[in-house]
C-alpha positions as a Markdown table, in Angstrom:
| # | Residue | x | y | z |
|---|---|---|---|---|
| 1 | Met | -0.5 | -159.0 | -8.5 |
| 2 | Leu | 1.3 | -156.0 | -6.9 |
| 3 | Thr | 1.0 | -152.9 | -9.2 |
| 4 | Val | 1.1 | -149.2 | -8.7 |
| 5 | Arg | -2.4 | -148.7 | -9.0 |
| 6 | Ser | -2.8 | -150.7 | -5.8 |
| 7 | Phe | -0.2 | -148.8 | -3.8 |
| 8 | Leu | -2.3 | -145.5 | -5.1 |
| 9 | Met | -5.7 | -147.0 | -4.1 |
| 10 | Gly | -4.0 | -148.4 | -0.8 |
| 11 | Cys | -5.6 | -145.4 | 1.2 |
| 12 | Cys | -8.5 | -147.6 | 2.4 |
| 13 | Ala | -7.8 | -149.6 | 5.7 |
| 14 | Leu | -8.0 | -153.2 | 5.7 |
| 15 | Ala | -9.6 | -154.2 | 9.0 |
| 16 | Val | -8.5 | -157.2 | 11.0 |
| 17 | Ala | -7.8 | -157.0 | 14.6 |
| 18 | Gly | -4.9 | -158.0 | 16.6 |
| 19 | Ser | -1.7 | -156.8 | 18.7 |
| 20 | Leu | 1.7 | -156.2 | 17.8 |
| 21 | Thr | 3.7 | -157.7 | 20.6 |
| 22 | Ser | 2.6 | -160.2 | 23.2 |
| 23 | Gly | 4.7 | -157.5 | 25.5 |
| 24 | His | 2.9 | -154.7 | 24.5 |
| 25 | Ala | -0.8 | -155.3 | 23.0 |
| 26 | Gln | -2.6 | -152.7 | 21.5 |
| 27 | Glu | -6.2 | -151.9 | 21.5 |
| 28 | Lys | -8.0 | -154.5 | 19.4 |
| 29 | Gly | -9.1 | -153.1 | 16.2 |
| 30 | Arg | -7.1 | -149.7 | 16.5 |
| 31 | Asn | -5.4 | -148.5 | 13.3 |
| 32 | Ile | -1.8 | -148.8 | 12.8 |
| 33 | Thr | -1.2 | -145.2 | 11.1 |
| 34 | Ile | 2.0 | -144.7 | 9.1 |
| 35 | Val | 2.4 | -140.7 | 8.4 |
| 36 | Val | 3.6 | -139.9 | 5.2 |
| 37 | Pro | 4.8 | -136.0 | 5.6 |
| 38 | Phe | 3.8 | -135.5 | 1.8 |
| 39 | Ser | 1.4 | -135.6 | -0.8 |
| 40 | Ala | -0.2 | -138.8 | -2.6 |
| 41 | Gly | 1.2 | -140.0 | -5.4 |
| 42 | Thr | 5.2 | -139.4 | -4.2 |
| 43 | Gly | 7.8 | -142.0 | -4.3 |
| 44 | Val | 7.5 | -141.8 | -0.4 |
| 45 | Asp | 4.0 | -142.3 | -0.4 |
| 46 | Ile | 4.1 | -145.2 | -2.8 |
| 47 | Leu | 6.8 | -146.8 | -1.0 |
| 48 | Ala | 4.5 | -146.4 | 2.6 |
| 49 | Arg | 1.6 | -148.2 | 0.7 |
| 50 | Val | 3.9 | -151.2 | -0.4 |
| 51 | Ile | 5.3 | -151.7 | 3.1 |
| 52 | Gly | 1.3 | -151.1 | 4.4 |
| 53 | Glu | -0.2 | -153.5 | 2.2 |
| 54 | Glu | 1.9 | -156.2 | 3.3 |
| 55 | Leu | 2.2 | -155.4 | 6.7 |
| 56 | Gln | -1.3 | -155.4 | 7.7 |
| 57 | Pro | -1.9 | -159.4 | 7.1 |
| 58 | Met | 1.5 | -159.9 | 9.3 |
| 59 | Leu | 0.1 | -157.6 | 12.3 |
| 60 | Gly | -3.5 | -158.6 | 12.1 |
| 61 | Gln | -4.3 | -155.0 | 12.5 |
| 62 | Pro | -5.7 | -152.6 | 10.0 |
| 63 | Val | -2.9 | -150.1 | 8.5 |
| 64 | Val | -3.6 | -146.7 | 7.1 |
| 65 | Ile | -1.5 | -144.7 | 5.0 |
| 66 | Glu | -2.2 | -140.8 | 5.9 |
| 67 | Asn | -0.7 | -138.1 | 3.8 |
| 68 | Lys | 0.0 | -134.7 | 5.7 |
| 69 | Pro | 2.0 | -132.5 | 3.9 |
| 70 | Gly | 3.7 | -129.2 | 4.0 |
| 71 | Ala | 6.7 | -127.2 | 5.5 |
| 72 | Ser | 8.9 | -129.5 | 3.6 |
| 73 | Gly | 7.6 | -132.4 | 5.4 |
| 74 | Asn | 7.4 | -131.0 | 8.9 |
| 75 | Ile | 4.2 | -130.7 | 9.5 |
| 76 | Gly | 3.3 | -134.7 | 9.6 |
| 77 | Thr | 6.6 | -135.1 | 11.0 |
| 78 | Asn | 5.7 | -132.9 | 14.1 |
| 79 | Glu | 2.6 | -134.9 | 14.5 |
| 80 | Val | 4.5 | -138.1 | 14.5 |
| 81 | Ala | 7.0 | -136.3 | 17.2 |
| 82 | Arg | 4.1 | -135.8 | 19.7 |
| 83 | Ala | 2.3 | -138.6 | 19.2 |
| 84 | Ala | 2.0 | -141.6 | 21.9 |
| 85 | Pro | 5.0 | -143.8 | 21.6 |
| 86 | Asp | 2.7 | -146.8 | 21.6 |
| 87 | Gly | 3.6 | -148.2 | 18.3 |
| 88 | Asn | 0.2 | -147.1 | 16.7 |
| 89 | Thr | 2.0 | -144.3 | 14.8 |
| 90 | Leu | 4.6 | -144.3 | 12.4 |
| 91 | Leu | 6.6 | -142.2 | 10.2 |
| 92 | Leu | 7.7 | -142.9 | 6.5 |
| 93 | Thr | 10.1 | -140.1 | 5.5 |
| 94 | Ala | 12.8 | -139.1 | 3.2 |
| 95 | Pro | 15.8 | -136.7 | 3.3 |
| 96 | Ser | 14.0 | -133.5 | 4.4 |
| 97 | His | 13.7 | -135.1 | 7.9 |
| 98 | Ile | 17.2 | -134.1 | 8.2 |
| 99 | Leu | 17.9 | -131.2 | 5.8 |
| 100 | Ser | 15.2 | -128.9 | 6.7 |
| 101 | Asn | 16.1 | -129.5 | 10.3 |
| 102 | Leu | 19.9 | -128.9 | 10.4 |
| 103 | Ser | 21.1 | -126.8 | 13.3 |
| 104 | Gly | 19.9 | -123.2 | 13.3 |
| 105 | Phe | 17.2 | -123.9 | 10.7 |
| 106 | Arg | 14.6 | -125.7 | 12.7 |
| 107 | Lys | 10.9 | -124.2 | 13.0 |
| 108 | Phe | 9.3 | -127.0 | 14.8 |
| 109 | Pro | 9.5 | -128.0 | 18.3 |
| 110 | Phe | 11.3 | -131.6 | 17.5 |
| 111 | Asp | 14.6 | -132.9 | 16.9 |
| 112 | Pro | 15.4 | -134.9 | 13.9 |
| 113 | Ile | 17.6 | -137.4 | 15.8 |
| 114 | Lys | 16.1 | -137.4 | 19.6 |
| 115 | Ser | 12.2 | -137.1 | 18.7 |
| 116 | Phe | 12.5 | -140.4 | 17.0 |
| 117 | Ala | 13.3 | -144.2 | 17.4 |
| 118 | Pro | 15.0 | -145.3 | 14.0 |
| 119 | Ile | 13.3 | -148.8 | 12.6 |
| 120 | Val | 14.8 | -149.3 | 9.4 |
| 121 | Glu | 16.2 | -147.5 | 6.3 |
| 122 | Val | 13.9 | -148.9 | 3.7 |
| 123 | Ala | 15.0 | -148.0 | 0.4 |
| 124 | Thr | 17.3 | -145.4 | -1.8 |
| 125 | Gly | 16.9 | -143.6 | -4.9 |
| 126 | Asp | 19.3 | -142.0 | -7.4 |
| 127 | Leu | 19.6 | -138.0 | -8.2 |
| 128 | Thr | 21.2 | -137.1 | -11.6 |
| 129 | Leu | 22.3 | -134.0 | -12.7 |
| 130 | Val | 20.4 | -132.8 | -15.7 |
| 131 | Val | 20.4 | -129.9 | -17.9 |
| 132 | His | 18.0 | -128.5 | -20.6 |
| 133 | Ser | 18.8 | -129.3 | -24.0 |
| 134 | Ser | 20.1 | -126.0 | -25.1 |
| 135 | Val | 23.0 | -126.3 | -22.6 |
| 136 | Lys | 25.9 | -126.6 | -24.7 |
| 137 | Ala | 27.6 | -129.8 | -22.4 |
| 138 | Asp | 26.9 | -133.3 | -23.1 |
| 139 | Thr | 29.3 | -134.5 | -20.3 |
| 140 | Leu | 30.0 | -133.7 | -16.8 |
| 141 | Gln | 33.4 | -132.2 | -17.8 |
| 142 | Asp | 31.5 | -130.1 | -20.4 |
| 143 | Phe | 29.3 | -128.8 | -17.9 |
| 144 | Leu | 32.4 | -128.0 | -15.7 |
| 145 | Lys | 34.0 | -126.1 | -18.0 |
| 146 | Leu | 31.0 | -123.8 | -19.0 |
| 147 | Ala | 30.6 | -123.3 | -15.2 |
| 148 | His | 34.5 | -122.4 | -14.5 |
| 149 | Ala | 34.5 | -119.8 | -17.8 |
| 150 | Ala | 31.5 | -118.0 | -16.5 |
| 151 | Pro | 31.1 | -118.1 | -13.2 |
| 152 | Gly | 27.7 | -116.8 | -11.6 |
| 153 | Lys | 26.0 | -117.2 | -15.3 |
| 154 | Leu | 24.7 | -120.7 | -14.9 |
| 155 | Asn | 21.8 | -121.4 | -12.5 |
| 156 | Tyr | 20.2 | -124.3 | -10.9 |
| 157 | Ala | 16.5 | -125.1 | -9.6 |
| 158 | Ser | 15.7 | -126.9 | -6.7 |
| 159 | Thr | 12.7 | -127.9 | -4.9 |
| 160 | Gly | 13.3 | -125.1 | -1.9 |
| 161 | Pro | 16.0 | -124.2 | 0.3 |
| 162 | Leu | 17.5 | -127.0 | 2.5 |
| 163 | Ser | 15.8 | -129.6 | 0.1 |
| 164 | Ala | 17.8 | -132.5 | -1.1 |
| 165 | Gln | 18.3 | -131.1 | -4.7 |
| 166 | His | 19.2 | -127.4 | -2.8 |
| 167 | Leu | 22.0 | -129.0 | -0.7 |
| 168 | Ala | 23.2 | -131.9 | -3.3 |
| 169 | Met | 24.1 | -129.4 | -5.7 |
| 170 | Glu | 25.8 | -127.2 | -3.0 |
| 171 | Leu | 28.0 | -130.1 | -2.7 |
| 172 | Phe | 28.8 | -130.1 | -5.9 |
| 173 | Lys | 29.6 | -126.6 | -6.3 |
| 174 | Ser | 31.9 | -127.0 | -3.3 |
| 175 | Ala | 33.8 | -130.3 | -4.7 |
| 176 | Ser | 33.9 | -128.8 | -8.1 |
| 177 | Lys | 34.9 | -125.1 | -7.2 |
| 178 | Ser | 32.1 | -124.0 | -9.3 |
| 179 | Asp | 29.8 | -120.9 | -8.9 |
| 180 | Ile | 26.2 | -121.7 | -10.1 |
| 181 | Val | 23.2 | -119.5 | -8.7 |
| 182 | His | 20.4 | -121.2 | -6.7 |
| 183 | Val | 16.7 | -120.6 | -7.9 |
| 184 | Pro | 14.4 | -122.0 | -5.3 |
| 185 | Tyr | 11.0 | -123.3 | -6.0 |
| 186 | Pro | 8.2 | -124.0 | -3.1 |
| 187 | Gly | 8.2 | -127.6 | -4.8 |
| 188 | Ser | 9.1 | -129.6 | -7.6 |
| 189 | Ala | 6.7 | -129.2 | -10.3 |
| 190 | Gly | 7.6 | -125.6 | -10.8 |
| 191 | Ala | 11.3 | -126.8 | -10.6 |
| 192 | Ile | 11.1 | -129.3 | -13.0 |
| 193 | Arg | 8.7 | -127.4 | -15.3 |
| 194 | Asp | 11.3 | -124.8 | -15.5 |
| 195 | Val | 14.2 | -126.2 | -16.4 |
| 196 | Val | 12.3 | -128.6 | -19.2 |
| 197 | Ala | 11.4 | -124.9 | -20.4 |
| 198 | Gly | 14.8 | -123.7 | -20.5 |
| 199 | His | 14.1 | -121.0 | -18.1 |
| 200 | Val | 16.7 | -122.6 | -15.5 |
| 201 | His | 19.7 | -124.4 | -16.8 |
| 202 | Thr | 20.2 | -127.4 | -14.2 |
| 203 | Met | 19.1 | -129.3 | -11.2 |
| 204 | Phe | 19.4 | -132.5 | -9.8 |
| 205 | Met | 16.5 | -134.5 | -10.5 |
| 206 | Pro | 15.2 | -137.8 | -9.0 |
| 207 | Leu | 16.3 | -140.4 | -11.8 |
| 208 | His | 12.7 | -141.9 | -12.2 |
| 209 | Thr | 11.4 | -138.4 | -12.8 |
| 210 | Ala | 14.1 | -137.4 | -15.5 |
| 211 | Leu | 13.9 | -140.7 | -17.7 |
| 212 | Pro | 10.6 | -139.7 | -19.3 |
| 213 | Leu | 12.3 | -136.3 | -20.0 |
| 214 | Ile | 15.7 | -137.4 | -21.2 |
| 215 | Ser | 13.8 | -140.2 | -23.8 |
| 216 | Asn | 11.8 | -137.0 | -25.1 |
| 217 | Lys | 15.2 | -135.5 | -25.4 |
| 218 | Gln | 14.1 | -131.9 | -23.6 |
| 219 | Ile | 16.8 | -132.6 | -20.7 |
| 220 | Lys | 20.0 | -134.4 | -20.8 |
| 221 | Ala | 21.6 | -136.2 | -18.2 |
| 222 | Leu | 25.2 | -135.7 | -17.3 |
| 223 | Ala | 25.8 | -138.0 | -14.3 |
| 224 | Ile | 24.2 | -140.1 | -11.6 |
| 225 | Ala | 25.1 | -138.6 | -7.9 |
| 226 | Ser | 25.7 | -142.0 | -6.4 |
| 227 | Pro | 28.3 | -144.2 | -6.0 |
| 228 | Lys | 27.2 | -146.8 | -8.4 |
| 229 | Arg | 25.4 | -146.8 | -11.9 |
| 230 | Ser | 21.8 | -147.1 | -11.9 |
| 231 | Ala | 19.9 | -150.4 | -13.6 |
| 232 | Leu | 17.3 | -147.8 | -14.7 |
| 233 | Ala | 19.9 | -145.9 | -16.4 |
| 234 | Pro | 23.2 | -147.8 | -16.9 |
| 235 | Asp | 24.6 | -145.4 | -19.6 |
| 236 | Ile | 24.5 | -142.6 | -17.4 |
| 237 | Pro | 28.0 | -142.5 | -15.5 |
| 238 | Thr | 28.7 | -141.7 | -11.6 |
| 239 | Asn | 29.9 | -138.1 | -10.6 |
| 240 | Ser | 33.4 | -140.0 | -9.7 |
| 241 | Glu | 33.2 | -141.9 | -13.1 |
| 242 | Ala | 32.9 | -138.5 | -14.8 |
| 243 | Gly | 35.8 | -137.3 | -13.2 |
| 244 | Leu | 34.3 | -135.5 | -9.8 |
| 245 | Gln | 35.2 | -136.8 | -6.7 |
| 246 | Gly | 33.3 | -135.9 | -3.1 |
| 247 | Ala | 30.1 | -135.2 | -4.5 |
| 248 | Asp | 27.9 | -138.6 | -4.0 |
| 249 | Val | 24.7 | -138.2 | -2.3 |
| 250 | Gly | 21.5 | -140.0 | -2.8 |
| 251 | Leu | 17.8 | -140.3 | -1.7 |
| 252 | Trp | 17.1 | -142.7 | 1.0 |
| 253 | Tyr | 13.8 | -143.3 | 2.8 |
| 254 | Gly | 13.2 | -144.7 | 6.4 |
| 255 | Leu | 10.6 | -145.8 | 9.0 |
| 256 | Leu | 10.8 | -144.4 | 12.6 |
| 257 | Ala | 8.6 | -144.1 | 15.5 |
| 258 | Pro | 8.4 | -141.7 | 18.2 |
| 259 | Ala | 10.8 | -141.6 | 20.6 |
| 260 | Gly | 10.2 | -143.6 | 24.0 |
| 261 | Thr | 8.3 | -146.5 | 21.9 |
| 262 | Pro | 9.4 | -149.9 | 23.4 |
| 263 | Lys | 12.3 | -151.6 | 22.0 |
| 264 | Asp | 10.2 | -154.8 | 21.5 |
| 265 | Val | 7.7 | -152.9 | 19.2 |
| 266 | Ile | 10.7 | -151.4 | 17.4 |
| 267 | Ala | 12.1 | -154.8 | 17.0 |
| 268 | Arg | 9.1 | -156.3 | 15.7 |
| 269 | Tyr | 8.4 | -153.7 | 13.0 |
| 270 | Asn | 11.9 | -154.0 | 12.1 |
| 271 | Glu | 11.5 | -157.7 | 11.7 |
| 272 | Leu | 8.6 | -157.3 | 9.6 |
| 273 | Thr | 9.7 | -154.9 | 7.4 |
| 274 | Asn | 13.0 | -156.3 | 6.6 |
| 275 | Lys | 10.8 | -159.7 | 5.3 |
| 276 | Ile | 8.6 | -157.3 | 3.3 |
| 277 | Leu | 11.6 | -155.9 | 1.6 |
| 278 | Ala | 13.0 | -159.4 | 1.0 |
| 279 | Met | 10.0 | -160.1 | -1.1 |
| 280 | Pro | 10.9 | -160.3 | -4.7 |
| 281 | Lys | 7.5 | -158.5 | -5.8 |
| 282 | Val | 8.5 | -155.7 | -3.7 |
| 283 | Lys | 11.9 | -155.3 | -4.9 |
| 284 | Asp | 10.6 | -155.7 | -8.5 |
| 285 | Ala | 7.8 | -152.8 | -7.8 |
| 286 | Leu | 9.9 | -150.6 | -5.8 |
| 287 | Ala | 12.6 | -151.3 | -8.9 |
| 288 | Lys | 10.2 | -149.9 | -11.3 |
| 289 | Gln | 10.2 | -146.6 | -9.0 |
| 290 | Gly | 13.7 | -146.1 | -9.4 |
| 291 | Leu | 14.2 | -147.4 | -5.6 |
| 292 | Ala | 16.7 | -150.3 | -4.2 |
| 293 | Val | 15.7 | -152.0 | -0.9 |
| 294 | Val | 18.3 | -151.2 | 2.2 |
| 295 | Gly | 16.8 | -153.2 | 5.2 |
| 296 | Gly | 19.2 | -153.7 | 8.0 |
| 297 | Thr | 18.9 | -153.0 | 11.7 |
| 298 | Pro | 17.7 | -150.0 | 13.7 |
| 299 | Glu | 21.2 | -149.2 | 15.2 |
| 300 | Gln | 22.3 | -149.1 | 11.3 |
| 301 | Phe | 19.6 | -146.6 | 10.3 |
| 302 | Ala | 20.3 | -144.6 | 13.5 |
| 303 | Asp | 23.9 | -144.4 | 12.7 |
| 304 | Phe | 23.2 | -143.7 | 9.0 |
| 305 | Leu | 21.2 | -140.6 | 10.5 |
| 306 | Ser | 23.9 | -139.5 | 12.8 |
| 307 | Lys | 26.4 | -139.4 | 9.5 |
| 308 | Glu | 23.8 | -137.6 | 7.6 |
| 309 | Val | 23.6 | -134.8 | 10.0 |
| 310 | Gln | 27.4 | -134.6 | 10.1 |
| 311 | Leu | 27.6 | -134.4 | 6.3 |
| 312 | Trp | 25.3 | -131.6 | 5.8 |
| 313 | Glu | 26.1 | -129.5 | 8.7 |
| 314 | Lys | 29.5 | -129.5 | 6.7 |
| 315 | Val | 28.0 | -128.6 | 3.5 |
| 316 | Leu | 26.1 | -125.7 | 5.0 |
| 317 | Val | 29.4 | -124.3 | 6.9 |
| 318 | Asp | 31.2 | -124.9 | 3.2 |
| 319 | Ala | 28.5 | -123.0 | 1.4 |
| 320 | Lys | 28.1 | -120.2 | 4.1 |
| 321 | Ile | 24.3 | -120.9 | 4.2 |
| 322 | Thr | 22.8 | -119.2 | 7.3 |
| 323 | Pro | 19.4 | -119.3 | 8.6 |
| 324 | Glu | 19.2 | -115.3 | 7.3 |
| 325 | Lys | 20.5 | -116.1 | 3.9 |
């Protein structure tokens, strides 16, 4: 039975030898490494371990999950960009792959599009707009009335500049024509802690993280920033249902390889990952983490990433966010 415990204990490699494809055989017994550029126990880490656990018997090779956090995911990502394009090193990543590397902001010598070969969009998750329980707003419209009545008086937390939470709120501000002050944190723990404590009024929070805090009445959820309601919290309306258009954004997770990885290797990984995502036990396990499987072709994922760049470049311009700011 697949459990979260088994995902978190999946650091250890399972040792079986083999090859990925007949056309591009890999060194017998060599590990396939999926780099997660974030800490162990995060949503993307759990997702990588789900895939790795199912992938290794399919490949007949050991699959190791390697956590390399730091610099908003860029340290581990940069290592994959520099890895040999032989199919032995993959990247399981999240929106920061694009967001922290938009034009003018890159601090590492890789391009989020050109330096990688997309394999498949694996899953999506939901962000929800939450406020501290003391904020006098029970609906999104209540919150917008407060924001419009006192521009610059409300503040919001993010997990750092150019994080998903930061730019989701900037998109929200643009769509709602509101002025809410950014309070960046170096990670999620401090941001969530200060919203729960009431030191900061609001933030966009991953839904699965927010739900226990909502149940304990420490925070209130006003809207989901996705086009559809979540099965995890069907009572929370979407932004558009609550009367705000043009502010939809979500969390995504995708599998990539270094640029130049042979097309048949990419195709094989795509095929196997789609098979894994179609497994009922995998769908159920990810659903408990607030994630919905996606799947599809490498071309579809490449098109998605291209559109992500266009969307967030526009948000930066509209919000007047510059590298010096």
